[in-house]
N, C-alpha and C positions, 0 to 999 in steps of 0.2 A: 349414671349412664355406664354401662359395661363396655369396656374396650374389647374389640374382637381382633384376632390375629388371622388375617387371610393371606394366602399366597397370591401373588400377582405376577403375570408374565409381562414382558415388555409392552405388548399391545394394550393390556389393561392399564398399565401406568400411563401410556400415551393417551388413552381415552380419558383418564382422570385429569391429566394435565390439560387436555383440550376443553374439558368441562370448566376448569378454572379460567382458562383463557376466554371462554365464552362469557363468563361473569365479568372479567376485566374489560372485555369489549363493550358490554352494556354500560359499565361505568364510564368508559372513555367516550362513548356515544352521548351519554348524559352531559358530560363536561363540554363536549363540542357543541351540543345543541344549546346549552346555556350561553356559551360564548356567541354563537350565531344569532341568538335572539336577545342579546344584551342583558341577560339575567346575571347580575353580579354574584348573587349567592342565593341559595335555597336551603331549606331546613331538611336535615336527614336525621333519622333516629339511628345513630351510629354506634352506640355503646356496645350492643351485642355483636354487631358486625366486626368492630375493632377487636373485641375479645376473641372472636372466632379466628380472625386473621392472625392474631398473636399466637394462638394455640396451633393453628395450621403451620405457621412458620417454624415453631418449635418442633412439631411433628415431622416436618419436611427435613429439617437439619438432623434430627435423630435417625430417621429412616435412611437418609443419605449416609450417615456414619455407619449404620448397621450394614448397609450394602457394601461399603468399602471394606469393612471387617470380613464380610463373607467372601469378597473377591480375594483378599489376602489369604484367607484360610484355604480357598480352593486352589490358589496358585501354589501354596506350600504343599498341599496334598498332592498335586500333580507332580511337583518337583520330587517329593518323596517317593512316589511311585516310579518316576523315571530313573531315579538314583538306584532303586532296588532292582531294576531290570538289567 
């Protein structure tokens, strides 16, 4: 699988986050429904989902760190321009 580097504006990041929250809501609903109906446990094929979650967590931490670096670079650049004026 080839990784793609796409630029995202804050609205697109919000849309991505909302998509993840929708998935989390489905899982929470499943947990609540199983409690409501007295189902103590049920089988899930979770291996791939857990792998994807682990990769998604790593990706989120890396992209967060990349954003923080970008913020620091932009601040330094603005300070440099302001000092030159």
